[in-house]
PDBQT receptor file of N, H, CA, C and O in Angstrom, charges set to zero:
ATOM      1  N   MET A   1       8.727  15.240  26.173  1.00  0.00    +0.000 N 
ATOM      2  CA  MET A   1       7.682  15.365  25.179  1.00  0.00    +0.000 C 
ATOM      3  C   MET A   1       7.681  14.150  24.251  1.00  0.00    +0.000 C 
ATOM      4  O   MET A   1       6.619  13.630  23.908  1.00  0.00    +0.000 OA
ATOM      5  N   ASP A   2       8.877  13.696  23.842  1.00  0.00    +0.000 N 
ATOM      6  H   ASP A   2       9.739  14.119  24.121  1.00  0.00    +0.000 HD
ATOM      7  CA  ASP A   2       8.952  12.529  22.958  1.00  0.00    +0.000 C 
ATOM      8  C   ASP A   2       8.428  11.275  23.637  1.00  0.00    +0.000 C 
ATOM      9  O   ASP A   2       7.784  10.450  22.990  1.00  0.00    +0.000 OA
ATOM     10  N   HIS A   3       8.688  11.118  24.911  1.00  0.00    +0.000 N 
ATOM     11  H   HIS A   3       9.212  11.789  25.436  1.00  0.00    +0.000 HD
ATOM     12  CA  HIS A   3       8.210   9.945  25.634  1.00  0.00    +0.000 C 
ATOM     13  C   HIS A   3       6.682   9.919  25.682  1.00  0.00    +0.000 C 
ATOM     14  O   HIS A   3       6.077   8.855  25.557  1.00  0.00    +0.000 OA
ATOM     15  N   ALA A   4       6.061  11.078  25.862  1.00  0.00    +0.000 N 
ATOM     16  H   ALA A   4       6.553  11.943  25.963  1.00  0.00    +0.000 HD
ATOM     17  CA  ALA A   4       4.600  11.147  25.889  1.00  0.00    +0.000 C 
ATOM     18  C   ALA A   4       4.025  10.796  24.526  1.00  0.00    +0.000 C 
ATOM     19  O   ALA A   4       3.013  10.101  24.434  1.00  0.00    +0.000 OA
ATOM     20  N   HIS A   5       4.663  11.274  23.476  1.00  0.00    +0.000 N 
ATOM     21  H   HIS A   5       5.485  11.839  23.551  1.00  0.00    +0.000 HD
ATOM     22  CA  HIS A   5       4.187  10.960  22.127  1.00  0.00    +0.000 C 
ATOM     23  C   HIS A   5       4.327   9.465  21.843  1.00  0.00    +0.000 C 
ATOM     24  O   HIS A   5       3.406   8.850  21.306  1.00  0.00    +0.000 OA
ATOM     25  N   ASN A   6       5.442   8.892  22.192  1.00  0.00    +0.000 N 
ATOM     26  H   ASN A   6       6.190   9.392  22.629  1.00  0.00    +0.000 HD
ATOM     27  CA  ASN A   6       5.660   7.466  21.956  1.00  0.00    +0.000 C 
ATOM     28  C   ASN A   6       4.695   6.601  22.766  1.00  0.00    +0.000 C 
ATOM     29  O   ASN A   6       4.330   5.511  22.326  1.00  0.00    +0.000 OA
ATOM     30  N   ALA A   7       4.286   7.064  23.919  1.00  0.00    +0.000 N 
ATOM     31  H   ALA A   7       4.583   7.950  24.276  1.00  0.00    +0.000 HD
ATOM     32  CA  ALA A   7       3.354   6.306  24.742  1.00  0.00    +0.000 C 
ATOM     33  C   ALA A   7       1.968   6.259  24.115  1.00  0.00    +0.000 C 
ATOM     34  O   ALA A   7       1.207   5.327  24.376  1.00  0.00    +0.000 OA
ATOM     35  N   ARG A   8       1.627   7.250  23.292  1.00  0.00    +0.000 N 
ATOM     36  H   ARG A   8       2.245   8.007  23.080  1.00  0.00    +0.000 HD
ATOM     37  CA  ARG A   8       0.300   7.297  22.664  1.00  0.00    +0.000 C 
ATOM     38  C   ARG A   8       0.215   6.458  21.393  1.00  0.00    +0.000 C 
ATOM     39  O   ARG A   8      -0.882   6.245  20.877  1.00  0.00    +0.000 OA
ATOM     40  N   ILE A   9       1.340   5.980  20.880  1.00  0.00    +0.000 N 
ATOM     41  H   ILE A   9       2.231   6.153  21.300  1.00  0.00    +0.000 HD
ATOM     42  CA  ILE A   9       1.334   5.200  19.650  1.00  0.00    +0.000 C 
ATOM     43  C   ILE A   9       0.767   3.812  19.930  1.00  0.00    +0.000 C 
ATOM     44  O   ILE A   9       1.212   3.118  20.844  1.00  0.00    +0.000 OA
ATOM     45  N   ASP A  10      -0.199   3.428  19.148  1.00  0.00    +0.000 N 
ATOM     46  H   ASP A  10      -0.560   3.992  18.405  1.00  0.00    +0.000 HD
ATOM     47  CA  ASP A  10      -0.817   2.108  19.264  1.00  0.00    +0.000 C 
ATOM     48  C   ASP A  10       0.022   1.132  18.438  1.00  0.00    +0.000 C 
ATOM     49  O   ASP A  10       0.107   1.264  17.217  1.00  0.00    +0.000 OA
ATOM     50  N   GLU A  11       0.629   0.172  19.089  1.00  0.00    +0.000 N 
ATOM     51  H   GLU A  11       0.560   0.064  20.080  1.00  0.00    +0.000 HD
ATOM     52  CA  GLU A  11       1.551  -0.748  18.416  1.00  0.00    +0.000 C 
ATOM     53  C   GLU A  11       0.891  -1.538  17.291  1.00  0.00    +0.000 C 
ATOM     54  O   GLU A  11       1.476  -1.699  16.220  1.00  0.00    +0.000 OA
ATOM     55  N   GLY A  12      -0.314  -2.026  17.526  1.00  0.00    +0.000 N 
ATOM     56  H   GLY A  12      -0.789  -1.894  18.395  1.00  0.00    +0.000 HD
ATOM     57  CA  GLY A  12      -0.996  -2.828  16.514  1.00  0.00    +0.000 C 
ATOM     58  C   GLY A  12      -1.266  -2.044  15.245  1.00  0.00    +0.000 C 
ATOM     59  O   GLY A  12      -1.023  -2.538  14.144  1.00  0.00    +0.000 OA
ATOM     60  N   ARG A  13      -1.757  -0.850  15.388  1.00  0.00    +0.000 N 
ATOM     61  H   ARG A  13      -1.954  -0.449  16.282  1.00  0.00    +0.000 HD
ATOM     62  CA  ARG A  13      -2.059  -0.025  14.219  1.00  0.00    +0.000 C 
ATOM     63  C   ARG A  13      -0.775   0.438  13.529  1.00  0.00    +0.000 C 
ATOM     64  O   ARG A  13      -0.728   0.520  12.302  1.00  0.00    +0.000 OA
ATOM     65  N   TYR A  14       0.258   0.740  14.302  1.00  0.00    +0.000 N 
ATOM     66  H   TYR A  14       0.220   0.674  15.299  1.00  0.00    +0.000 HD
ATOM     67  CA  TYR A  14       1.505   1.185  13.698  1.00  0.00    +0.000 C 
ATOM     68  C   TYR A  14       2.137   0.065  12.885  1.00  0.00    +0.000 C 
ATOM     69  O   TYR A  14       2.728   0.323  11.836  1.00  0.00    +0.000 OA
ATOM     70  N   ALA A  15       2.025  -1.158  13.344  1.00  0.00    +0.000 N 
ATOM     71  H   ALA A  15       1.546  -1.368  14.196  1.00  0.00    +0.000 HD
ATOM     72  CA  ALA A  15       2.557  -2.300  12.599  1.00  0.00    +0.000 C 
ATOM     73  C   ALA A  15       1.787  -2.478  11.292  1.00  0.00    +0.000 C 
ATOM     74  O   ALA A  15       2.382  -2.800  10.263  1.00  0.00    +0.000 OA
ATOM     75  N   GLN A  16       0.470  -2.271  11.324  1.00  0.00    +0.000 N 
ATOM     76  H   GLN A  16      -0.013  -2.009  12.159  1.00  0.00    +0.000 HD
ATOM     77  CA  GLN A  16      -0.318  -2.354  10.098  1.00  0.00    +0.000 C 
ATOM     78  C   GLN A  16       0.094  -1.274   9.115  1.00  0.00    +0.000 C 
ATOM     79  O   GLN A  16       0.115  -1.510   7.907  1.00  0.00    +0.000 OA
ATOM     80  N   ARG A  17       0.422  -0.099   9.617  1.00  0.00    +0.000 N 
ATOM     81  H   ARG A  17       0.405   0.093  10.599  1.00  0.00    +0.000 HD
ATOM     82  CA  ARG A  17       0.851   0.979   8.734  1.00  0.00    +0.000 C 
ATOM     83  C   ARG A  17       2.157   0.614   8.045  1.00  0.00    +0.000 C 
ATOM     84  O   ARG A  17       2.308   0.869   6.850  1.00  0.00    +0.000 OA
ATOM     85  N   SER A  18       3.090   0.032   8.758  1.00  0.00    +0.000 N 
ATOM     86  H   SER A  18       2.967  -0.175   9.728  1.00  0.00    +0.000 HD
ATOM     87  CA  SER A  18       4.357  -0.329   8.139  1.00  0.00    +0.000 C 
ATOM     88  C   SER A  18       4.164  -1.403   7.074  1.00  0.00    +0.000 C 
ATOM     89  O   SER A  18       4.843  -1.380   6.047  1.00  0.00    +0.000 OA
ATOM     90  N   ILE A  19       3.257  -2.331   7.300  1.00  0.00    +0.000 N 
ATOM     91  H   ILE A  19       2.706  -2.349   8.134  1.00  0.00    +0.000 HD
ATOM     92  CA  ILE A  19       2.954  -3.358   6.295  1.00  0.00    +0.000 C 
ATOM     93  C   ILE A  19       2.339  -2.706   5.058  1.00  0.00    +0.000 C 
ATOM     94  O   ILE A  19       2.687  -3.052   3.929  1.00  0.00    +0.000 OA
ATOM     95  N   THR A  20       1.428  -1.766   5.277  1.00  0.00    +0.000 N 
ATOM     96  H   THR A  20       1.145  -1.486   6.194  1.00  0.00    +0.000 HD
ATOM     97  CA  THR A  20       0.792  -1.062   4.164  1.00  0.00    +0.000 C 
ATOM     98  C   THR A  20       1.818  -0.280   3.358  1.00  0.00    +0.000 C 
ATOM     99  O   THR A  20       1.783  -0.301   2.127  1.00  0.00    +0.000 OA
ATOM    100  N   GLU A  21       2.724   0.406   4.031  1.00  0.00    +0.000 N 
ATOM    101  H   GLU A  21       2.752   0.423   5.030  1.00  0.00    +0.000 HD
ATOM    102  CA  GLU A  21       3.760   1.165   3.337  1.00  0.00    +0.000 C 
ATOM    103  C   GLU A  21       4.666   0.241   2.520  1.00  0.00    +0.000 C 
ATOM    104  O   GLU A  21       5.090   0.604   1.423  1.00  0.00    +0.000 OA
ATOM    105  N   THR A  22       4.961  -0.938   3.043  1.00  0.00    +0.000 N 
ATOM    106  H   THR A  22       4.616  -1.233   3.935  1.00  0.00    +0.000 HD
ATOM    107  CA  THR A  22       5.780  -1.897   2.319  1.00  0.00    +0.000 C 
ATOM    108  C   THR A  22       5.083  -2.375   1.056  1.00  0.00    +0.000 C 
ATOM    109  O   THR A  22       5.704  -2.466  -0.003  1.00  0.00    +0.000 OA
ATOM    110  N   VAL A  23       3.796  -2.680   1.162  1.00  0.00    +0.000 N 
ATOM    111  H   VAL A  23       3.291  -2.606   2.022  1.00  0.00    +0.000 HD
ATOM    112  CA  VAL A  23       3.035  -3.133  -0.008  1.00  0.00    +0.000 C 
ATOM    113  C   VAL A  23       2.950  -2.019  -1.043  1.00  0.00    +0.000 C 
ATOM    114  O   VAL A  23       3.128  -2.272  -2.235  1.00  0.00    +0.000 OA
ATOM    115  N   ASN A  24       2.681  -0.786  -0.609  1.00  0.00    +0.000 N 
ATOM    116  H   ASN A  24       2.537  -0.580   0.359  1.00  0.00    +0.000 HD
ATOM    117  CA  ASN A  24       2.621   0.340  -1.542  1.00  0.00    +0.000 C 
ATOM    118  C   ASN A  24       3.946   0.518  -2.264  1.00  0.00    +0.000 C 
ATOM    119  O   ASN A  24       3.964   0.756  -3.471  1.00  0.00    +0.000 OA
ATOM    120  N   SER A  25       5.040   0.408  -1.551  1.00  0.00    +0.000 N 
ATOM    121  H   SER A  25       5.025   0.215  -0.570  1.00  0.00    +0.000 HD
ATOM    122  CA  SER A  25       6.359   0.547  -2.161  1.00  0.00    +0.000 C 
ATOM    123  C   SER A  25       6.615  -0.556  -3.180  1.00  0.00    +0.000 C 
ATOM    124  O   SER A  25       7.146  -0.296  -4.260  1.00  0.00    +0.000 OA
ATOM    125  N   THR A  26       6.241  -1.781  -2.841  1.00  0.00    +0.000 N 
ATOM    126  H   THR A  26       5.810  -1.992  -1.963  1.00  0.00    +0.000 HD
ATOM    127  CA  THR A  26       6.430  -2.907  -3.751  1.00  0.00    +0.000 C 
ATOM    128  C   THR A  26       5.606  -2.749  -5.019  1.00  0.00    +0.000 C 
ATOM    129  O   THR A  26       6.093  -3.010  -6.120  1.00  0.00    +0.000 OA
ATOM    130  N   VAL A  27       4.360  -2.323  -4.865  1.00  0.00    +0.000 N 
ATOM    131  H   VAL A  27       3.964  -2.112  -3.971  1.00  0.00    +0.000 HD
ATOM    132  CA  VAL A  27       3.496  -2.120  -6.030  1.00  0.00    +0.000 C 
ATOM    133  C   VAL A  27       4.068  -1.023  -6.917  1.00  0.00    +0.000 C 
ATOM    134  O   VAL A  27       4.078  -1.167  -8.139  1.00  0.00    +0.000 OA
ATOM    135  N   LYS A  28       4.538   0.055  -6.335  1.00  0.00    +0.000 N 
ATOM    136  H   LYS A  28       4.529   0.172  -5.342  1.00  0.00    +0.000 HD
ATOM    137  CA  LYS A  28       5.110   1.149  -7.118  1.00  0.00    +0.000 C 
ATOM    138  C   LYS A  28       6.352   0.698  -7.879  1.00  0.00    +0.000 C 
ATOM    139  O   LYS A  28       6.535   1.058  -9.042  1.00  0.00    +0.000 OA
ATOM    140  N   ARG A  29       7.205  -0.088  -7.225  1.00  0.00    +0.000 N 
ATOM    141  H   ARG A  29       7.056  -0.380  -6.280  1.00  0.00    +0.000 HD
ATOM    142  CA  ARG A  29       8.421  -0.547  -7.895  1.00  0.00    +0.000 C 
ATOM    143  C   ARG A  29       8.135  -1.531  -9.010  1.00  0.00    +0.000 C 
ATOM    144  O   ARG A  29       8.793  -1.495 -10.050  1.00  0.00    +0.000 OA
ATOM    145  N   SER A  30       7.163  -2.410  -8.813  1.00  0.00    +0.000 N 
ATOM    146  H   SER A  30       6.628  -2.439  -7.968  1.00  0.00    +0.000 HD
ATOM    147  CA  SER A  30       6.923  -3.454  -9.807  1.00  0.00    +0.000 C 
ATOM    148  C   SER A  30       5.970  -3.025 -10.922  1.00  0.00    +0.000 C 
ATOM    149  O   SER A  30       6.142  -3.440 -12.068  1.00  0.00    +0.000 OA
ATOM    150  N   LEU A  31       4.979  -2.210 -10.610  1.00  0.00    +0.000 N 
ATOM    151  H   LEU A  31       4.839  -1.873  -9.679  1.00  0.00    +0.000 HD
ATOM    152  CA  LEU A  31       3.954  -1.868 -11.599  1.00  0.00    +0.000 C 
ATOM    153  C   LEU A  31       3.990  -0.410 -12.035  1.00  0.00    +0.000 C 
ATOM    154  O   LEU A  31       3.223  -0.019 -12.915  1.00  0.00    +0.000 OA
ATOM    155  N   GLY A  32       4.842   0.387 -11.458  1.00  0.00    +0.000 N 
ATOM    156  H   GLY A  32       5.465   0.070 -10.744  1.00  0.00    +0.000 HD
ATOM    157  CA  GLY A  32       4.917   1.803 -11.808  1.00  0.00    +0.000 C 
ATOM    158  C   GLY A  32       4.131   2.644 -10.822  1.00  0.00    +0.000 C 
ATOM    159  O   GLY A  32       3.213   2.156 -10.164  1.00  0.00    +0.000 OA
ATOM    160  N   TYR A  33       4.492   3.885 -10.727  1.00  0.00    +0.000 N 
ATOM    161  H   TYR A  33       5.239   4.282 -11.261  1.00  0.00    +0.000 HD
ATOM    162  CA  TYR A  33       3.883   4.756  -9.724  1.00  0.00    +0.000 C 
ATOM    163  C   TYR A  33       2.846   5.701 -10.308  1.00  0.00    +0.000 C 
ATOM    164  O   TYR A  33       2.109   6.336  -9.553  1.00  0.00    +0.000 OA
ATOM    165  N   ALA A  34       2.767   5.813 -11.617  1.00  0.00    +0.000 N 
ATOM    166  H   ALA A  34       3.365   5.297 -12.230  1.00  0.00    +0.000 HD
ATOM    167  CA  ALA A  34       1.850   6.767 -12.236  1.00  0.00    +0.000 C 
ATOM    168  C   ALA A  34       0.479   6.139 -12.473  1.00  0.00    +0.000 C 
ATOM    169  O   ALA A  34       0.366   4.996 -12.916  1.00  0.00    +0.000 OA
ATOM    170  N   VAL A  35      -0.540   6.904 -12.170  1.00  0.00    +0.000 N 
ATOM    171  H   VAL A  35      -0.448   7.833 -11.810  1.00  0.00    +0.000 HD
ATOM    172  CA  VAL A  35      -1.907   6.521 -12.504  1.00  0.00    +0.000 C 
ATOM    173  C   VAL A  35      -2.280   7.349 -13.726  1.00  0.00    +0.000 C 
ATOM    174  O   VAL A  35      -2.223   8.578 -13.692  1.00  0.00    +0.000 OA
ATOM    175  N   ARG A  36      -2.656   6.682 -14.789  1.00  0.00    +0.000 N 
ATOM    176  H   ARG A  36      -2.703   5.683 -14.816  1.00  0.00    +0.000 HD
ATOM    177  CA  ARG A  36      -2.849   7.372 -16.053  1.00  0.00    +0.000 C 
ATOM    178  C   ARG A  36      -4.271   7.871 -16.270  1.00  0.00    +0.000 C 
ATOM    179  O   ARG A  36      -4.507   8.693 -17.156  1.00  0.00    +0.000 OA
ATOM    180  N   ALA A  37      -5.209   7.392 -15.483  1.00  0.00    +0.000 N 
ATOM    181  H   ALA A  37      -5.017   6.725 -14.763  1.00  0.00    +0.000 HD
ATOM    182  CA  ALA A  37      -6.607   7.790 -15.645  1.00  0.00    +0.000 C 
ATOM    183  C   ALA A  37      -6.810   9.230 -15.167  1.00  0.00    +0.000 C 
ATOM    184  O   ALA A  37      -6.042   9.740 -14.352  1.00  0.00    +0.000 OA
ATOM    185  N   ARG A  38      -7.830   9.858 -15.677  1.00  0.00    +0.000 N 
ATOM    186  H   ARG A  38      -8.454   9.444 -16.339  1.00  0.00    +0.000 HD
ATOM    187  CA  ARG A  38      -8.104  11.252 -15.304  1.00  0.00    +0.000 C 
ATOM    188  C   ARG A  38      -9.326  11.405 -14.408  1.00  0.00    +0.000 C 
ATOM    189  O   ARG A  38      -9.420  12.388 -13.673  1.00  0.00    +0.000 OA
ATOM    190  N   ASN A  39     -10.243  10.483 -14.445  1.00  0.00    +0.000 N 
ATOM    191  H   ASN A  39     -10.167   9.684 -15.042  1.00  0.00    +0.000 HD
ATOM    192  CA  ASN A  39     -11.435  10.547 -13.593  1.00  0.00    +0.000 C 
ATOM    193  C   ASN A  39     -11.205   9.713 -12.345  1.00  0.00    +0.000 C 
ATOM    194  O   ASN A  39     -10.474   8.723 -12.375  1.00  0.00    +0.000 OA
ATOM    195  N   TRP A  40     -11.836  10.120 -11.239  1.00  0.00    +0.000 N 
ATOM    196  H   TRP A  40     -12.429  10.924 -11.215  1.00  0.00    +0.000 HD
ATOM    197  CA  TRP A  40     -11.569   9.455  -9.965  1.00  0.00    +0.000 C 
ATOM    198  C   TRP A  40     -11.990   7.996  -9.999  1.00  0.00    +0.000 C 
ATOM    199  O   TRP A  40     -11.309   7.157  -9.409  1.00  0.00    +0.000 OA
ATOM    200  N   TYR A  41     -13.096   7.659 -10.671  1.00  0.00    +0.000 N 
ATOM    201  H   TYR A  41     -13.649   8.341 -11.150  1.00  0.00    +0.000 HD
ATOM    202  CA  TYR A  41     -13.540   6.262 -10.680  1.00  0.00    +0.000 C 
ATOM    203  C   TYR A  41     -12.623   5.402 -11.532  1.00  0.00    +0.000 C 
ATOM    204  O   TYR A  41     -12.435   4.222 -11.236  1.00  0.00    +0.000 OA
ATOM    205  N   ARG A  42     -12.056   5.968 -12.576  1.00  0.00    +0.000 N 
ATOM    206  H   ARG A  42     -12.209   6.926 -12.816  1.00  0.00    +0.000 HD
ATOM    207  CA  ARG A  42     -11.086   5.207 -13.373  1.00  0.00    +0.000 C 
ATOM    208  C   ARG A  42      -9.763   5.061 -12.629  1.00  0.00    +0.000 C 
ATOM    209  O   ARG A  42      -9.105   4.026 -12.731  1.00  0.00    +0.000 OA
ATOM    210  N   GLU A  43      -9.369   6.094 -11.881  1.00  0.00    +0.000 N 
ATOM    211  H   GLU A  43      -9.904   6.935 -11.798  1.00  0.00    +0.000 HD
ATOM    212  CA  GLU A  43      -8.171   5.989 -11.039  1.00  0.00    +0.000 C 
ATOM    213  C   GLU A  43      -8.355   4.881 -10.011  1.00  0.00    +0.000 C 
ATOM    214  O   GLU A  43      -7.457   4.068  -9.795  1.00  0.00    +0.000 OA
ATOM    215  N   PHE A  44      -9.529   4.854  -9.377  1.00  0.00    +0.000 N 
ATOM    216  H   PHE A  44     -10.259   5.514  -9.553  1.00  0.00    +0.000 HD
ATOM    217  CA  PHE A  44      -9.821   3.832  -8.380  1.00  0.00    +0.000 C 
ATOM    218  C   PHE A  44      -9.754   2.444  -9.000  1.00  0.00    +0.000 C 
ATOM    219  O   PHE A  44      -9.182   1.522  -8.419  1.00  0.00    +0.000 OA
ATOM    220  N   ARG A  45     -10.340   2.303 -10.177  1.00  0.00    +0.000 N 
ATOM    221  H   ARG A  45     -10.804   3.052 -10.649  1.00  0.00    +0.000 HD
ATOM    222  CA  ARG A  45     -10.315   1.014 -10.871  1.00  0.00    +0.000 C 
ATOM    223  C   ARG A  45      -8.881   0.610 -11.203  1.00  0.00    +0.000 C 
ATOM    224  O   ARG A  45      -8.517  -0.557 -11.063  1.00  0.00    +0.000 OA
ATOM    225  N   GLU A  46      -8.073   1.564 -11.640  1.00  0.00    +0.000 N 
ATOM    226  H   GLU A  46      -8.369   2.512 -11.753  1.00  0.00    +0.000 HD
ATOM    227  CA  GLU A  46      -6.687   1.265 -11.989  1.00  0.00    +0.000 C 
ATOM    228  C   GLU A  46      -5.882   0.839 -10.762  1.00  0.00    +0.000 C 
ATOM    229  O   GLU A  46      -5.118  -0.124 -10.824  1.00  0.00    +0.000 OA
ATOM    230  N   VAL A  47      -6.050   1.544  -9.664  1.00  0.00    +0.000 N 
ATOM    231  H   VAL A  47      -6.671   2.326  -9.614  1.00  0.00    +0.000 HD
ATOM    232  CA  VAL A  47      -5.339   1.182  -8.433  1.00  0.00    +0.000 C 
ATOM    233  C   VAL A  47      -5.815  -0.170  -7.921  1.00  0.00    +0.000 C 
ATOM    234  O   VAL A  47      -5.012  -0.972  -7.445  1.00  0.00    +0.000 OA
ATOM    235  N   THR A  48      -7.109  -0.426  -8.015  1.00  0.00    +0.000 N 
ATOM    236  H   THR A  48      -7.762   0.225  -8.402  1.00  0.00    +0.000 HD
ATOM    237  CA  THR A  48      -7.657  -1.718  -7.592  1.00  0.00    +0.000 C 
ATOM    238  C   THR A  48      -7.067  -2.852  -8.423  1.00  0.00    +0.000 C 
ATOM    239  O   THR A  48      -6.703  -3.896  -7.883  1.00  0.00    +0.000 OA
ATOM    240  N   LEU A  49      -6.973  -2.648  -9.726  1.00  0.00    +0.000 N 
ATOM    241  H   LEU A  49      -7.270  -1.800 -10.165  1.00  0.00    +0.000 HD
ATOM    242  CA  LEU A  49      -6.378  -3.670 -10.580  1.00  0.00    +0.000 C 
ATOM    243  C   LEU A  49      -4.901  -3.881 -10.274  1.00  0.00    +0.000 C 
ATOM    244  O   LEU A  49      -4.411  -5.009 -10.344  1.00  0.00    +0.000 OA
ATOM    245  N   MET A  50      -4.186  -2.812  -9.935  1.00  0.00    +0.000 N 
ATOM    246  H   MET A  50      -4.584  -1.896  -9.878  1.00  0.00    +0.000 HD
ATOM    247  CA  MET A  50      -2.783  -2.952  -9.526  1.00  0.00    +0.000 C 
ATOM    248  C   MET A  50      -2.680  -3.851  -8.293  1.00  0.00    +0.000 C 
ATOM    249  O   MET A  50      -1.802  -4.711  -8.211  1.00  0.00    +0.000 OA
ATOM    250  N   CYS A  51      -3.579  -3.643  -7.347  1.00  0.00    +0.000 N 
ATOM    251  H   CYS A  51      -4.292  -2.945  -7.414  1.00  0.00    +0.000 HD
ATOM    252  CA  CYS A  51      -3.564  -4.464  -6.131  1.00  0.00    +0.000 C 
ATOM    253  C   CYS A  51      -3.914  -5.912  -6.434  1.00  0.00    +0.000 C 
ATOM    254  O   CYS A  51      -3.335  -6.824  -5.844  1.00  0.00    +0.000 OA
ATOM    255  N   VAL A  52      -4.846  -6.133  -7.341  1.00  0.00    +0.000 N 
ATOM    256  H   VAL A  52      -5.316  -5.392  -7.820  1.00  0.00    +0.000 HD
ATOM    257  CA  VAL A  52      -5.211  -7.495  -7.727  1.00  0.00    +0.000 C 
ATOM    258  C   VAL A  52      -4.018  -8.191  -8.378  1.00  0.00    +0.000 C 
ATOM    259  O   VAL A  52      -3.721  -9.342  -8.061  1.00  0.00    +0.000 OA
ATOM    260  N   VAL A  53      -3.339  -7.499  -9.282  1.00  0.00    +0.000 N 
ATOM    261  H   VAL A  53      -3.581  -6.564  -9.539  1.00  0.00    +0.000 HD
ATOM    262  CA  VAL A  53      -2.161  -8.075  -9.940  1.00  0.00    +0.000 C 
ATOM    263  C   VAL A  53      -1.078  -8.388  -8.920  1.00  0.00    +0.000 C 
ATOM    264  O   VAL A  53      -0.437  -9.436  -9.000  1.00  0.00    +0.000 OA
ATOM    265  N   TYR A  54      -0.867  -7.496  -7.963  1.00  0.00    +0.000 N 
ATOM    266  H   TYR A  54      -1.388  -6.644  -7.897  1.00  0.00    +0.000 HD
ATOM    267  CA  TYR A  54       0.122  -7.725  -6.917  1.00  0.00    +0.000 C 
ATOM    268  C   TYR A  54      -0.222  -8.984  -6.115  1.00  0.00    +0.000 C 
ATOM    269  O   TYR A  54       0.653  -9.805  -5.840  1.00  0.00    +0.000 OA
ATOM    270  N   ASN A  55      -1.491  -9.133  -5.743  1.00  0.00    +0.000 N 
ATOM    271  H   ASN A  55      -2.202  -8.466  -5.966  1.00  0.00    +0.000 HD
ATOM    272  CA  ASN A  55      -1.914 -10.307  -4.967  1.00  0.00    +0.000 C 
ATOM    273  C   ASN A  55      -1.788 -11.589  -5.765  1.00  0.00    +0.000 C 
ATOM    274  O   ASN A  55      -1.423 -12.624  -5.208  1.00  0.00    +0.000 OA
ATOM    275  N   ILE A  56      -2.083 -11.545  -7.063  1.00  0.00    +0.000 N 
ATOM    276  H   ILE A  56      -2.380 -10.704  -7.515  1.00  0.00    +0.000 HD
ATOM    277  CA  ILE A  56      -1.930 -12.733  -7.894  1.00  0.00    +0.000 C 
ATOM    278  C   ILE A  56      -0.459 -13.116  -8.000  1.00  0.00    +0.000 C 
ATOM    279  O   ILE A  56      -0.113 -14.293  -7.892  1.00  0.00    +0.000 OA
ATOM    280  N   LYS A  57       0.401 -12.135  -8.209  1.00  0.00    +0.000 N 
ATOM    281  H   LYS A  57       0.120 -11.179  -8.297  1.00  0.00    +0.000 HD
ATOM    282  CA  LYS A  57       1.841 -12.415  -8.274  1.00  0.00    +0.000 C 
ATOM    283  C   LYS A  57       2.341 -13.033  -6.983  1.00  0.00    +0.000 C 
ATOM    284  O   LYS A  57       3.156 -13.955  -7.002  1.00  0.00    +0.000 OA
ATOM    285  N   ARG A  58       1.851 -12.526  -5.858  1.00  0.00    +0.000 N 
ATOM    286  H   ARG A  58       1.188 -11.777  -5.842  1.00  0.00    +0.000 HD
ATOM    287  CA  ARG A  58       2.255 -13.068  -4.559  1.00  0.00    +0.000 C 
ATOM    288  C   ARG A  58       1.758 -14.483  -4.357  1.00  0.00    +0.000 C 
ATOM    289  O   ARG A  58       2.452 -15.312  -3.768  1.00  0.00    +0.000 OA
ATOM    290  N   ALA A  59       0.554 -14.765  -4.843  1.00  0.00    +0.000 N 
ATOM    291  H   ALA A  59      -0.010 -14.092  -5.321  1.00  0.00    +0.000 HD
ATOM    292  CA  ALA A  59      -0.018 -16.102  -4.673  1.00  0.00    +0.000 C 
ATOM    293  C   ALA A  59       0.697 -17.124  -5.541  1.00  0.00    +0.000 C 
ATOM    294  O   ALA A  59       0.829 -18.282  -5.148  1.00  0.00    +0.000 OA
ATOM    295  N   ILE A  60       1.154 -16.717  -6.704  1.00  0.00    +0.000 N 
ATOM    296  H   ILE A  60       1.046 -15.776  -7.023  1.00  0.00    +0.000 HD
ATOM    297  CA  ILE A  60       1.822 -17.633  -7.634  1.00  0.00    +0.000 C 
ATOM    298  C   ILE A  60       3.253 -17.922  -7.198  1.00  0.00    +0.000 C 
ATOM    299  O   ILE A  60       3.754 -19.029  -7.399  1.00  0.00    +0.000 OA
ATOM    300  N   LYS A  61       3.908 -16.935  -6.605  1.00  0.00    +0.000 N 
ATOM    301  H   LYS A  61       3.501 -16.037  -6.442  1.00  0.00    +0.000 HD
ATOM    302  CA  LYS A  61       5.316 -17.100  -6.199  1.00  0.00    +0.000 C 
ATOM    303  C   LYS A  61       5.448 -18.220  -5.180  1.00  0.00    +0.000 C 
ATOM    304  O   LYS A  61       4.735 -18.224  -4.177  1.00  0.00    +0.000 OA
ATOM    305  N   PRO A  62       6.355 -19.183  -5.419  1.00  0.00    +0.000 N 
ATOM    306  CA  PRO A  62       6.489 -20.313  -4.472  1.00  0.00    +0.000 C 
ATOM    307  C   PRO A  62       7.107 -19.930  -3.153  1.00  0.00    +0.000 C 
ATOM    308  O   PRO A  62       7.273 -20.780  -2.278  1.00  0.00    +0.000 OA
TER     309      PRO A  62
């Protein structure tokens, strides 16, 4: 059963998932894990800004 499940895993997409999980973990560690907004559009804006800050930090780092 495990072999059949492993055969169905798409390697390209699974690799993208691991990269996404790594970025999420890094953002949580560096910027905090709590979203303080109460409305969904403000939460979205806050998460978007967290990602922008993360990308700027990555671009500046030598």
